[in-house]
C-alpha positions in Angstrom: 62.2 -56.7 194.8 60.1 -55.8 197.8 63.1 -54.6 199.8 64.3 -52.4 196.9 60.8 -51.0 196.6 60.8 -50.0 200.3 64.2 -48.4 200.0 63.2 -46.4 196.8 60.0 -44.9 198.3 61.6 -44.2 201.7 64.6 -42.4 200.0 62.1 -40.4 197.9 60.2 -39.4 201.0 63.3 -38.3 202.9 64.6 -36.4 199.8 61.3 -34.5 199.7 61.3 -33.7 203.4 65.0 -32.6 203.4 64.3 -30.3 200.5 61.3 -28.9 202.3 63.5 -28.2 205.3 66.1 -26.5 203.2 63.4 -24.3 201.6 62.0 -23.5 205.0 65.4 -22.4 206.3 65.8 -20.3 203.2 62.5 -18.5 203.8 63.3 -17.9 207.5 66.7 -16.3 206.5 64.9 -13.3 205.0 64.0 -10.2 207.0 60.4 -9.7 208.2 60.7 -5.9 207.7 59.5 -3.2 209.9 58.1 -3.6 213.4 54.6 -2.8 212.1 55.0 -5.6 209.5 56.1 -8.0 212.2 53.2 -7.2 214.4 50.6 -7.7 211.7 52.3 -11.0 210.7 52.2 -12.2 214.3 48.5 -11.4 214.5 47.8 -13.5 211.4 50.0 -16.3 212.7 48.3 -16.3 216.2 44.8 -16.4 214.6 45.7 -19.3 212.3 47.3 -21.3 215.1 44.3 -20.7 217.4 41.8 -21.8 214.7 43.7 -25.0 213.8 44.0 -25.9 217.5 40.2 -25.7 217.8 39.6 -27.5 214.5 42.0 -30.4 215.3 40.3 -30.8 218.7 36.9 -31.4 217.0 38.4 -33.6 214.4 40.2 -35.7 217.1 36.8 -36.5 218.6 35.5 -37.6 215.1 38.6 -39.8 214.6 38.2 -41.5 218.0 34.6 -42.3 217.2 35.5 -43.7 213.8 38.4 -45.7 215.3 35.9 -47.4 217.7 33.5 -48.2 214.9 36.2 -49.6 212.6 37.7 -51.5 215.6 34.3 -53.1 216.3 34.0 -54.1 212.6 37.5 -55.6 212.8 36.5 -57.6 215.9 33.5 -59.0 214.1 35.6 -60.0 211.1 34.3 -57.4 208.7 37.7 -55.7 208.4 41.3 -56.6 209.0 42.7 -55.5 212.3 45.1 -53.0 210.5 42.3 -50.8 209.1 41.5 -48.7 212.3 45.2 -47.9 212.7 45.7 -47.1 209.0 42.7 -44.8 209.2 44.3 -42.9 212.0 47.7 -42.5 210.3 46.1 -41.3 207.1 44.3 -38.6 208.9 47.3 -37.7 211.0 49.7 -37.2 208.1 47.0 -35.4 206.1 46.5 -32.9 208.9 50.2 -32.6 209.5 50.8 -31.7 205.8 48.4 -28.8 206.1 49.8 -27.7 209.5 53.4 -27.5 208.2 52.2 -25.6 205.1 50.3 -23.1 207.3 53.2 -22.5 209.6 55.6 -21.6 206.8 53.0 -19.5 205.0 52.4 -17.4 208.1 56.1 -17.0 208.5 56.7 -16.0 204.8 53.9 -13.4 204.3 55.8 -10.4 205.8 59.1 -11.6 204.4 57.6 -11.7 200.9 56.2 -8.1 201.3 59.6 -7.0 202.6 61.4 -8.7 199.7 59.1 -6.9 197.3 60.6 -3.6 198.6 63.8 -4.8 196.9 62.4 -6.3 193.7 59.7 -8.5 192.1 62.0 -11.5 191.5 63.1 -11.5 195.1 59.5 -11.4 196.3 58.6 -14.3 194.0 61.5 -16.4 195.2 60.4 -16.0 198.9 56.8 -16.8 198.2 57.6 -19.7 195.9 60.1 -21.1 198.4 57.3 -21.1 201.0 55.0 -22.8 198.5 57.7 -25.4 197.9 57.8 -26.3 201.6 54.1 -27.1 201.3 54.5 -29.1 198.1 57.4 -31.2 199.1 56.0 -31.8 202.6 52.8 -33.2 201.1 54.6 -35.7 198.8 57.3 -36.5 201.4 54.8 -37.4 204.1 52.7 -39.2 201.6 55.5 -41.5 200.6 56.7 -41.9 204.2 53.2 -43.1 205.2 53.2 -45.6 202.3 56.7 -46.9 203.1 55.9 -47.4 206.8 52.8 -49.4 206.1 54.3 -51.4 203.3 57.2 -52.4 205.5 54.9 -53.4 208.4 52.4 -55.3 206.2 55.0 -57.1 204.1 57.9 -57.8 206.5 56.2 -57.8 209.9 52.7 -59.2 209.2 53.8 -61.2 206.2 50.8 -60.3 204.0 50.7 -61.0 200.2 50.3 -58.3 197.6 46.5 -58.4 197.7 46.4 -58.2 201.5 48.9 -55.3 201.5 46.9 -53.1 199.1 43.6 -54.0 200.7 44.9 -52.7 204.0 46.7 -49.7 202.6 43.6 -48.5 200.7 41.9 -47.8 204.0 44.3 -45.1 205.2 43.0 -43.1 202.3 39.7 -42.8 204.1 41.4 -41.2 207.1 43.3 -38.8 204.8 40.1 -37.9 202.9 38.1 -37.4 206.1 40.8 -35.0 207.4 41.0 -33.2 204.1 37.3 -32.6 203.9 37.2 -31.2 207.4 40.2 -28.9 206.6 38.8 -27.8 203.2 35.3 -27.2 204.3 36.1 -25.6 207.7 39.0 -23.5 206.3 37.0 -22.6 203.2 34.0 -21.3 205.3 36.4 -19.3 207.6 38.3 -17.6 204.8 35.3 -16.8 202.6 33.1 -15.5 205.5 35.9 -13.1 206.4 36.6 -12.2 202.7 33.0 -11.5 201.9 32.5 -9.4 205.0 35.6 -7.4 204.4 34.9 -6.7 200.7 31.2 -6.0 200.9 31.3 -3.5 203.8 34.9 -2.2 203.3 35.2 -1.8 199.5 31.6 -1.5 198.4 29.9 0.3 201.3 32.6 2.3 202.9 34.7 2.8 199.8 38.0 2.1 201.5 40.9 0.1 199.8 41.3 -3.7 200.1 43.3 -4.7 203.2 42.8 -1.2 204.7 43.8 -1.5 208.4 40.6 0.3 209.4 38.6 -2.7 208.3 37.8 -5.0 211.3 37.7 -8.1 209.1 41.0 -7.6 207.4 43.0 -9.8 209.8 40.4 -12.5 209.7 40.6 -12.4 205.9 44.4 -13.0 206.0 44.0 -15.7 208.7 41.5 -17.4 206.4 43.9 -17.5 203.5 46.2 -19.6 205.6 43.7 -22.0 207.2 41.7 -22.5 204.0 43.9 -22.0 201.0 47.1 -23.4 202.7 46.2 -25.9 205.5 43.0 -27.1 203.7 44.8 -27.4 200.4 47.7 -29.3 201.9 45.4 -31.9 203.5 43.4 -32.0 200.2 46.4 -32.7 197.9 47.9 -35.2 200.4 44.9 -37.5 200.1 44.8 -37.1 196.3 48.4 -38.0 196.1 48.2 -41.0 198.4 44.9 -42.2 197.0 46.2 -42.2 193.4 49.3 -44.2 194.3 47.5 -46.8 196.5 44.5 -47.3 194.2 46.9 -47.8 191.3 48.9 -50.4 193.3 45.7 -52.2 194.2 44.6 -52.3 190.5 48.0 -53.5 189.5 47.7 -56.4 191.9 44.2 -57.2 190.5 45.5 -57.0 186.9 48.2 -59.6 187.5 46.1 -61.9 189.7 47.7 -65.3 190.2 51.3 -64.1 189.5 52.8 -63.0 192.8 56.0 -61.7 191.3 54.3 -59.5 188.8 51.8 -58.3 191.4 54.6 -56.7 193.4 56.2 -55.3 190.3 52.9 -53.7 189.3 52.6 -52.3 192.8 56.1 -50.9 192.6 55.5 -48.8 189.4 53.3 -46.1 190.9 55.4 -45.9 194.1 58.7 -45.6 192.4 57.2 -43.1 189.8 56.1 -41.0 192.7 59.7 -41.1 194.1 61.1 -40.1 190.7 58.6 -37.3 190.5 60.0 -35.8 193.6 63.5 -35.6 192.1 62.1 -34.1 188.8 60.1 -31.6 190.8 63.2 -30.5 192.8 65.1 -29.9 189.6 62.1 -27.9 188.2 62.1 -25.5 191.2 65.5 -24.1 190.3 64.2 -22.8 186.9 61.5 -20.6 188.5 62.7 -17.0 188.3 61.5 -13.8 186.6 62.6 -10.2 185.8 61.1 -7.0 187.3 58.2 -6.5 184.9 54.8 -7.1 186.5 53.2 -8.4 183.3 51.2 -11.6 184.0 52.4 -13.4 180.8 56.0 -13.1 182.0 55.2 -14.2 185.5 53.1 -17.2 184.2 56.0 -18.1 182.0 58.4 -18.1 184.9 56.3 -20.6 186.9 55.4 -22.7 183.8 59.1 -23.1 183.0 59.6 -25.1 186.2 56.4 -27.2 186.1 56.9 -28.0 182.4 60.5 -29.1 182.9 59.4 -31.4 185.8 56.7 -33.0 183.6 59.2 -33.6 180.7 61.7 -35.2 183.1 59.2 -37.6 184.6 57.9 -38.4 181.1 61.5 -39.4 180.1 62.0 -41.4 183.3 58.7 -43.3 183.2 59.6 -45.4 180.1 62.7 -47.2 181.4 60.9 -47.7 184.7 58.0 -49.5 183.1 60.1 -51.3 180.5 62.7 -52.8 182.9 60.3 -53.6 185.8 57.3 -55.0 184.0 59.1 -56.2 180.9 58.8 -55.7 177.1 55.3 -57.3 177.1 53.8 -54.4 179.0 55.8 -51.4 177.7 52.7 -49.8 176.2 51.6 -48.9 179.8 54.0 -46.0 179.3 51.5 -44.3 177.1 49.0 -44.5 179.9 51.4 -42.5 182.1 52.0 -40.1 179.2 48.2 -39.7 178.7 47.9 -38.6 182.4 50.8 -36.2 182.2 49.5 -34.5 179.1 46.0 -34.4 180.4 47.2 -32.7 183.6 49.1 -30.0 181.6 46.2 -29.5 179.2 43.6 -29.1 182.1 46.0 -26.6 183.7 46.2 -24.6 180.4 42.4 -24.8 180.0 41.9 -23.4 183.5 44.5 -20.7 182.9 42.8 -19.7 179.7 39.4 -19.3 181.4 40.6 -17.6 184.6 43.7 -15.5 183.8 43.1 -11.8 183.0 45.7 -12.1 180.2 43.2 -14.0 178.0 39.9 -13.0 176.4 37.3 -14.8 178.6 38.2 -12.9 181.8 38.7 -9.6 180.0 35.3 -10.0 178.4 33.9 -10.8 181.8 35.4 -7.6 183.2 33.7 -5.6 180.4 30.3 -6.8 181.7 30.8 -4.6 184.8 30.0 -1.7 182.6 26.3 -2.6 183.0 26.3 -3.5 186.6 26.8 -6.5 189.0 23.9 -8.6 187.6 25.5 -8.8 184.1 29.0 -9.7 185.5 27.4 -12.4 187.7 25.5 -13.8 184.7 28.7 -13.7 182.6 30.7 -15.5 185.3 28.2 -18.3 185.6 28.1 -18.8 181.9 31.9 -18.7 181.7 32.2 -21.4 184.4 29.6 -23.6 182.7 31.3 -23.3 179.3 34.7 -24.1 180.9 33.6 -27.6 181.8 33.6 -28.8 178.2 37.3 -28.9 177.6 38.4 -30.7 180.8 35.7 -33.4 180.2 37.0 -34.0 176.7 40.6 -34.1 177.9 39.8 -36.6 180.7 37.7 -38.6 178.4 40.5 -39.0 175.8 43.0 -39.7 178.6 40.8 -42.5 179.9 40.3 -44.0 176.5 44.0 -43.9 175.7 45.1 -45.3 179.0 42.5 -48.1 178.9 43.3 -49.4 175.4 47.0 -48.9 175.3 47.3 -50.9 178.5 45.6 -53.9 176.9 42.2 -53.5 178.5 39.1 -55.0 176.8 35.4 -54.8 177.7 35.5 -58.5 178.6 38.7 -58.3 180.6 39.1 -54.7 181.8 41.7 -55.2 184.6 44.8 -54.2 182.7 42.9 -51.2 181.2 41.8 -50.1 184.7 45.4 -50.4 185.9 46.3 -48.1 182.9 43.8 -45.5 184.0 45.2 -45.5 187.5 48.7 -45.1 186.1 47.4 -42.0 184.2 46.2 -40.5 187.5 49.7 -41.2 189.1 51.3 -39.6 186.0 49.2 -36.5 186.5 50.1 -36.3 190.2 53.7 -37.4 189.9 55.1 -33.9 189.9 52.8 -32.7 192.6 55.8 -31.3 194.6 56.3 -28.4 192.2 52.7 -28.1 191.0 51.5 -27.6 194.6 54.3 -25.1 195.2 53.0 -22.9 192.4 49.5 -23.2 194.0 50.5 -22.7 197.6 52.6 -19.6 196.9 49.4 -17.7 196.0 48.0 -17.2 199.6 51.5 -16.1 200.7 51.5 -13.4 198.0 47.9 -12.4 198.9 48.9 -12.0 202.6 52.0 -10.1 201.5 49.8 -7.6 199.7 47.6 -7.1 202.8 50.6 -6.5 205.0 52.1 -4.0 202.5 48.8 -2.1 202.6 48.3 -2.2 206.3 51.9 -1.2 206.9 51.8 1.8 204.6 54.7 0.6 202.4 55.7 2.4 199.2 53.2 2.2 196.2 55.6 0.1 194.1 55.6 -2.6 196.8 51.9 -3.0 196.6 52.1 -3.0 192.8 54.5 -5.9 193.0 52.5 -7.8 195.6 49.4 -7.3 193.5 51.1 -8.7 190.5 52.2 -11.8 192.5 48.6 -12.0 194.0 47.0 -11.9 190.6 49.4 -14.6 189.4 48.5 -16.5 192.5 44.8 -16.4 191.6 45.6 -17.9 188.2 48.0 -20.6 189.6 45.5 -21.4 192.4 42.7 -21.8 189.8 45.1 -23.9 187.7 46.0 -26.0 190.7 42.4 -26.5 191.6 41.7 -27.7 188.0 44.6 -30.0 188.1 43.4 -31.4 191.5 39.9 -31.9 190.2 41.1 -33.6 187.0 43.3 -36.0 189.0 40.4 -36.6 191.4 38.2 -37.7 188.5 40.9 -40.3 187.4 41.6 -41.4 190.9 37.8 -41.8 191.6 37.5 -44.0 188.5 40.4 -46.1 189.8 38.8 -46.3 193.3 35.4 -47.4 191.8 37.3 -50.2 190.0 39.0 -51.1 193.3 35.6 -51.2 195.0 34.2 -53.6 192.3 37.3 -55.7 192.5 36.9 -56.0 196.3 33.2 -56.9 195.9 34.2 -59.6 193.4 36.6 -61.2 195.8 33.8 -61.6 198.3 31.2 -62.6 195.6 33.0 -64.3 192.8 29.9 -64.7 190.7 29.7 -61.0 190.1 31.1 -59.6 186.9 31.3 -56.1 185.4 28.2 -56.7 183.2 26.2 -56.9 186.4 26.7 -53.1 186.9 24.8 -52.1 183.8 22.6 -49.0 184.1 19.8 -51.3 183.0 20.0 -52.6 186.6 17.4 -50.5 188.5 19.6 -50.6 191.6 22.5 -49.1 189.7 20.3 -46.5 188.1 18.8 -45.4 191.5 22.3 -45.2 192.9 23.4 -43.1 189.9 20.7 -40.5 190.5 21.6 -40.4 194.2 25.2 -39.9 193.5 24.6 -37.2 190.8 22.6 -35.3 193.4 25.2 -35.5 196.2 27.6 -32.8 194.9 24.6 -30.4 194.5 23.5 -31.0 198.1 27.1 -30.7 199.3 27.6 -27.4 197.4 24.3 -26.1 198.8 25.3 -26.9 202.3 28.8 -25.3 202.1 27.5 -22.2 200.1 24.8 -21.7 202.7 27.3 -22.0 205.5 29.5 -19.3 204.0 26.5 -17.1 203.6 25.4 -17.5 207.2 28.9 -16.9 208.5 29.4 -13.9 206.2 26.2 -12.3 207.4 27.4 -12.2 210.9 30.8 -10.7 209.8 29.0 -8.0 207.7 26.9 -7.0 210.7 29.9 -6.9 213.0 32.0 -4.8 210.6 29.1 -2.4 210.1 28.7 -2.1 213.9 32.4 -1.3 214.4 32.4 1.3 211.7 29.4 3.0 213.3 30.2 2.6 217.0 34.0 3.0 217.3 34.7 6.7 217.3 37.6 7.8 215.2 37.9 4.4 213.4 37.2 5.8 209.9 39.6 8.7 210.5 42.4 6.3 211.5 42.5 7.6 215.1 41.2 4.3 216.7 41.9 0.6 216.1 39.2 -1.9 215.2 38.5 -5.0 217.2 40.2 -7.6 214.8 39.9 -10.5 217.3 36.1 -10.3 217.3 35.9 -11.1 213.6 38.5 -13.8 213.9 36.6 -15.5 216.7 33.2 -15.2 214.8 34.7 -16.8 211.7 36.3 -19.6 213.8 33.1 -20.5 215.6 31.0 -20.4 212.5 33.3 -22.5 210.4 33.9 -25.1 213.0 30.2 -25.5 213.6 29.3 -25.6 209.9 32.0 -28.0 208.7 30.5 -31.0 210.6 27.3 -31.8 208.6 28.8 -31.9 205.1 31.6 -34.2 206.2 29.3 -36.5 208.1 26.9 -36.8 205.1 29.9 -37.9 202.9 30.6 -40.7 205.3 27.0 -41.8 206.1 25.4 -41.8 202.7 27.6 -44.6 201.1 26.8 -46.8 204.1 23.1 -46.2 203.9 23.0 -46.6 200.1 24.9 -49.8 200.5 22.7 -51.3 203.2 19.5 -50.4 201.2 20.5 -50.9 197.6 23.5 -53.2 198.0 26.8 -52.9 196.1 25.0 -52.3 192.8 23.5 -49.1 194.2 26.9 -48.1 195.6 28.6 -48.4 192.3 25.9 -46.3 190.7 26.2 -43.7 193.4 30.0 -43.5 192.9 29.6 -43.2 189.2 27.0 -40.5 189.5 28.9 -38.5 192.1 32.1 -38.7 190.1 30.5 -37.4 186.9 28.4 -34.6 188.3 31.0 -33.7 191.0 33.8 -33.3 188.3 31.5 -30.9 186.3 30.4 -29.0 189.4 33.9 -28.6 190.8 35.3 -27.3 187.5 32.4 -24.9 187.0 32.6 -23.4 190.5 36.4 -23.1 190.6 36.7 -21.5 187.2 33.7 -19.1 187.7 35.2 -18.0 191.0 38.7 -17.6 189.6 37.5 -15.6 186.6 35.4 -13.2 188.8 38.5 -12.7 191.0 40.8 -11.8 188.2 38.2 -9.7 186.4 38.2 -7.6 189.6 42.0 -7.4 189.5 41.9 -6.4 185.9 39.6 -3.5 186.7 41.8 -2.5 189.7 44.7 -2.3 187.3 43.1 0.7 185.7 40.7 -0.8 183.1 36.9 -0.1 182.9 37.1 2.8 185.3 39.6 1.4 187.8 39.4 1.3 191.6 36.5 3.0 193.2 34.4 3.2 190.1 30.9 1.7 189.7 32.4 -1.0 187.5 34.8 -1.9 190.2 32.0 -2.2 192.7 30.1 -4.5 190.4 33.2 -6.6 190.0 33.6 -6.8 193.8 30.1 -8.2 194.0 30.9 -10.8 191.4 34.1 -11.7 193.2 32.2 -12.0 196.4 29.8 -14.4 194.8 32.8 -16.3 193.4 34.6 -16.6 196.7 32.8 -19.6 198.1 32.6 -21.0 194.6 36.3 -21.3 194.1 37.6 -21.6 197.7 34.9 -23.5 199.6 32.4 -25.6 197.6 34.4 -26.2 194.4 37.6 -27.6 195.8 35.8 -29.6 198.5 33.7 -31.5 195.9 36.8 -33.3 194.5 37.5 -34.6 198.1 33.9 -35.6 198.4 33.9 -37.9 195.3 37.1 -39.7 196.6 35.9 -39.9 200.2 32.6 -41.6 199.0 34.8 -44.2 197.2 37.1 -44.7 200.2 34.2 -45.1 202.6 32.5 -47.6 200.2 35.7 -49.7 200.1 36.1 -49.8 203.8 32.5 -50.8 204.4 32.3 -53.2 201.4 32.2 -56.3 203.6 29.4 -54.9 205.7 27.4 -54.0 202.6 27.9 -57.4 200.9 26.7 -59.3 204.0 23.8 -57.1 205.2 22.3 -55.2 202.3 18.5 -55.2 202.2 17.8 -55.3 198.5 19.7 -57.0 195.6 
């Protein structure tokens, strides 16, 4: 059984990586266009490479320090000796996922713009193929990491099922740490540049978006790649791996005492992930569109592929569960189904609240008629309202997954395994789901290159249509990631409690009641953390953006002939400013996410930690949905006005919408998506340091 499991997940990983390579070669086969387009693309690529090199240098120092700390804990018997190395590999593969995605995105931007000179469908295929490289690299490297560690722990170190999952859970901490650095740093970079470019360029100077006279325009395009591509790749890698490993760990706990069934329960999420890769590959061949730029038609083109992949994995999951776990546990299939359906519904909910084809965003755009204040108020209200439906969807999915799996309040282990399976079901088709998300920044860059290169108006019309679609798919992808993060975080909390129980057998689930003051205090601390984290990241974007705004104003004023197009701006200055600011500002939020669980554990004990994790998951889920949807709606409201509604480009309504979009930029691309990493990293850190907390806590 164990050998077949290794073969299945290894084959799945290789299949994904080979498909990613094929898609990469397909993208590179297209022409980059004119010499001007090639030059602009090369500048963006150079800036992105320079930023990632500096970021990875800083992250490397952090990982070395953490390796020493974890190694010391292993020497003193608080961790197994595999943990420090698992931590390193998790971070390495997470960073590599983002790096590969960024490399193909910066190669595809000019090619997408050039393809749009021929037709919309060709442009979509180039951008979506680039997104597919990202999607399938993430799932391929994720399963490769899992297969390597499973092979080592089972066949080399001869660990049992419980030992394997306990060790493998820890490389999730490395992945989450890398993801948070990538998301926060990249998010600060991209939004500082975006805010600076929009406020001074579009609002103050009245020049078009991506105008080559704007000194921040190259930095803005670089930011799309280091934030929305490299950061997103690292983010979804840790979500994917975390859901699979936490599900495997809970499967082992659910069948405690039965070694054969433990390995079978462990196999289900891993094989399902491998099957999901195949289903996602099939789905990619059904993504195509005509030449009309209507958003409904473009959304339909992408939904056709993602929906088909979801249907195929739903069909494949039943025989997988029935024949591996046996007829006694076939109802676990409904847990997988609950996760799949919840993922689709959360995506549809996000699409409804953020796409300019639906009433909420159109209504938000109409608020620009009375100025920027009303459109900001409307966007905040829209985001708050949009949290209700995802909460209901996740709540129903959790209830269904728990009870159909045979969980009870007295013996919840099987139910918790069911919840974890729901998270795996939601992420099983991540290959194609992430492809629809990652294609957005490529389309955004393509529009910028088309504008800066002076291409025909119909080219910009096509890239704008793809960009607007990308805003919706990115918002949908963020909603999907946040929903899966909530389910994965619940599974990780259960894994933490299970680990505590193995060290303190007298502890039961009733001990974690909110009537326990230690749990209650932890709950309040956890609920506060996403607010503090959002404040730190928002403030960081504000500080970085201020410096960019001042620099753009200075260049507009001091460089003679710049506004007349007779002189070139200093693009490198803005790129360097964004790099330095983002690398400095990304450290504090990430360090807080690692230190707080340890401090809470040492002071309040494991009761306080469980309360903290529950509070952070609940408030973090709400905060992330609210911020992502508000930002997405503001962005598409601006696009809706730029399409000729409510006065069109250059009008007072357009300027109000730009202000709203500027406020929404750090909402949707920095703070919001980073929070879902935060809630999982808190859990991962808690699991890794559980032994330290159990032995040395002050209270409890």
